[in-house]
N, C-alpha and C positions, 0 to 999 in steps of 0.2 A: 703288256707289249712294253718292251724296251728301246728306247731312242738312243742312239749313239750320237754324242755331240761332236762335231767334227771341228775342233777348234784350229784357227790359224797359227802356222808355226813359220820360223824364219828357216829359208833354204837359200843356198849359195847358187848364183847361175853364172853361167861362163858366158862372156860376152865376145864380139867381135874385137880386135884388137884398137885401140883408143876409142872404142864407143860407149865407153861407161857412162858419161855425161849425156849422152843423147838418150840412152837406155832409161836413165833415171828421168830424164823430161818426160819420155813417153808412158813410163809406168806412173808418173804423177798425172798425166791428162788422162789414163785409165784408173784412175783412183786405187791403185796398189801401194798398199805402205812398203817403204823400200828404204833401203840403207846404202849409201855410197860413202864410205870414210875416204875423207881426203886429208890431205897435208899439203903445207907450204914448202916447197923447195926452191933453192937457188939454182937456176939453170944456166950454163955457161956455153955460150957461142964464140965464134971467132972474133966478133966485132963488138959484143956486149954479154952483160950479165942481166938476168931477170928473174924475179919472184914470181913462180908460176903454183898454181893450186892443181895437185894432180891426185889419182887415185892412190891409196896406201897399197892396194892389191891390183895389179895390173889384169883386167879383162874379168873381174869379178864383180858383181852385185849381189846384195843381200836382199830377199823380197819375203814379206810375210804373206803367207797365203795357206788356204788348205789343200791337203794332198790333191784333191780334185780340181783346185784352179791352177795348179802347176801347169795342165795343158793349155790354160788361157795366157799363161806367161809366155811360154817358149814361142808362139807365133810372132811376139812382139820383133819388129825389124832390131836387129844388133843382138839379140838374145841367141846363142847357138844351143844351149841345153842346161839342166839342171845336175848339178854334181850330184853323182852318184857312185855307189859301191855295189857292185852285183846286181845292177839295174834297180836299185832301191834308192830314191832319193834321200838324201841325208839331211837330216834336221840339224839346225844349227841352235845349240842352246842360247836362251835368250840372255843369259847371266854373261856368255862370253862376248856377244855384241855390246852389251853394257859395259864390260871390261874394256872392250876395245873403244867405245866412244870416250870413255874416263880417260883412257890411255893417251888418247889425241889430244884431250884438254889439259892433261896434266901439267903443273909447272914443274922445273927442275932445278938443281944448284941447291942444296943443303950439305951443310958439313957437321957430320957426326961421327964419331969413331966406333967401330964396332970390331967383334972377333968373328965375324963371318968371313968364310974363305972364298975366292972364286971358285965357280963349280959347285956350290953347296945348292942343294934343292931348298928354296925358302917359301914362306907362304907369308903374304901381306895380311898384318893382323888390325891395322887400324887405317882410317881414312876411306877415301871413296873406292879404292881399289880391294877393300877388306876380301878375304876369302882366295884371291888370285894367287895361283902358284906359279913359279917359274924358277930358273937356273941363275944363280947370280953369276954375271958375267965380267963385272968390273967393280972393284971396290977402293976406288981411291978416295983419299979423305973427304973430298968435297962431294963424290957423286958414287952413288950405288946404282948399278944398272943391273935388271932383271930381265931374262927373256921369257916371255909368256907365250904358250903356243896357242893360237886362235885359227881356227878353220886350216890346219895345217900349214901355217905361215908362224914364224917367230917374230914377235914384236919386241924391241927392245925399249924398255921404259927406265927412267931416273925415280927411285923412290928414296923416300927419307930411311936410312937404315934402322931407326929407332921404330919404324912401323914393320919390320921384318923379323921373322922367326925361322930358326933354322928347323927344316924337317928331319926328323931321323930317320936314316937310311934302314 
């Protein structure tokens, strides 16, 4: 008799607008492992400017559950649905979320010259983002930026050009 091991996987869930932080609190209370990528951004109002912490992906939160436990997450207030294609919940590879966490923690401002050109497909070969692939979007002398696709969204991150290699087309 064989037993199938049902390991938890990461899934993206769609939330009500501006409910991401409240959903994260509810997931925490119910002991669901989750990840809500946040960033600091400067907001401008007519009378003031203020640094605020907001979700990187509006109306999305990532939850690590078994396929069977997805149905336990959906009833949580603020969760609208699991992201799926053709009625199949789409797993998010753990390495994509690891890259996202590193991207959000990465420093920038590096000065190195390279022969890479804007639009080149590149791979990070060294450092905490090793293995990530994306397209070079900016190659000024101080800052190389690449776009990395994570869960259907593009993240732009500054990377030391010495850590990049061109992927042959």
